[in-house]
N, C-alpha and C positions, 0 to 999 in steps of 0.2 A: 504494500500500500504506500509506503514511503517513497518507493521508486516512482510510483504514479504521480505523486505530488511534485517530486523533484523534476520529473520529465515535463510536467505541465508548466512549471515555473520556468524551465529552460526555454520551452517553446515560446511562451509569452515574452520573455526578455529578448529573445533573438528576433522574433517576428515584428513586434510593435515598433521598435525604433526605426526599422527600415520603412515601414508604412508611414510613420510620422514624417520622416525626413523627405520622402518623395512628395507627400501632399503639401508639406510646408513651403515648397517651392512656389506653390500657387498663391500663397498669401501675400498681401502687400508688404513691402519691406519698410523698415524704419525710415530709410532715406526717402522713399516715395511718400510716406505719410508726412514727414517733416516738410517736404516740398509743398504738399497740399496746405499745411499749416502756414507756411510762409506766404503762399498765394492768398490765403484767406485773410491773414493779417493785413496785407497790403490793400485788399479789397474793402476790408472793414474800415480802414482809414478814409477811403473815398466815400463809402456808404454813410459813415458818421457825418462827414462834411455835407453831403447832399441832404441828409436828414435835418441837420441844423439849418441849412439854407431853406429847406421846405418849411420848417417851423417858423422861421422869420417871415415867411410870406403868407401863411394862413393855414398851416397844417392843423388838423383837429387834434384834440387831446388823445383821442383813441388811436389815431395814426401815429402820433408821437410815442405813445405807450407801447404800441406794437413794434415800432422800429427799435425802441430801447430794449424790449424783451428779446428780440432777435439778435441785436448787436451784443447784448450782455451774454446771451446763451452761446453764441458763436465764439465770443472772446474767451469765456470760461472753458469751453470744450477745446479750443485751439491751444490754450495753455496746458490743459491736461494731456493732450496728444503730443505736445512738444516735450513734456516731461516723460511721458510713458506712451510712445507711439503705438505699441501693439494694443492699447485700449481701443483704438479705432476698429480693430478686428473683433467687435462685439456689438451689442445692441446700440452702444454709443455712436458707432460709425453710422448706423442707420439714422439716428436722431440728428447727427451732424448733417447728413445729406438733406434731411427734411428742412432743417433750419436754413441751409444754403438756398434751397428752393424758395422758402418763405422770403428770404432777403431779396432774391432776384425778382420775385413777383411784386414785392412791396416797391422796389425801385421802378419796376415797369408801370405800376399803378401811379406812382409819383410822376412819371413822364406823361402819362395820359392826362392827369389832372393839370399839370403845368401847361401842357399844350392848350387844353380847353380854356384855362384861365388867361393864358397869353392871348389867345384869339379874342376873348371877351374884352381884355384890356385894349387891344389894338382897335377893335371896333368902337370903343369908347374914347379913342384918341389919347390914351394914357400911355405914351411911348415908354417912359421909364419902367413902369410896372410890366409892360409887355416884354421889354428886354430882360428884366429880372426873371420872368417866367421862362423865357427862351433859354437863358443860362441854366436855370434849374432843370429844364427839360433835357438839355444836353448833358448835364451832370448825371441825371437819373438814368438816361438811356445808356450812357457809358458804364455806370455802375451795374446796371441790370445785365448788360452783356458780359461784363467781367464776372459777376457772380454766377451767371448761368453757365459760363465756361468752366468755372471752378466746380460748380455742383455736378456737371457732367463728368469731370475728372474724378470727383469724390464717389459718384455713383459707380463708375467703372472700377475703382479700387474696391468698393464694397461688394460689387458683384464678384470680383475675384476672390474676396474673402469667403463669400457664400459658396462659390464653386469649390474652393479649397476645403472648406468644412465638409461639404457633401462628399468630396473625393476621400477625405480622411475617414469619414463615417463608413463609406462603402468598403474601404480597405480594411478597417477594423472589423467590420462584420464578416468579411471574407476570411480574415485571419482567425477570428473566433470560430467560424464554421470549420476551418481546417483543423484547428486545435481540438474541437469537439469530436470530429471524425477520428483524429489520431488517438484521442483518449478512449473513444469507444472501441477502436480496434485493440488498443493496449489492454483495456479491461477484459475484452473477450479473450484475448491471448492469455491473460493471467488466470482465467478461470479454469 
């Protein structure tokens, strides 16, 4: 009976690291995640500036609170991923992708609102206000495009994490099935 346990332990120790190392090649690397964090930090600087510009022109309190929630959330997560990049390869990576999408959408909505208010100001012959809204629209569209690109990159990295986790799970299941078969044969042989 002791030989059965020893044999089982040896199989698990020998098989599992090989499966893990092969599947881990599919996971996003620390460098890829840190690059994503750097890109996000730079985009957040622009997003914060556009949000402040929008607040100065007429942004509602709800819009400002939503922008602050998204900016604070992304900032906190980016700091966490910078310190511990592999935390991205968890549910936090998914939340990060969602926040990036929210930020991109908010900036796009800012653009639409700025264009509408700029047109209204132009029709009212209020040139300075129209120019302010035009500048805001340019800032918001630039930020939206940047955040959208970063969110696409984050989504691709997270998809790789999911694919790697799936591959690792399938490999572990296959190894366990092989181990169970071997144990079954060994048990039958010992009888």
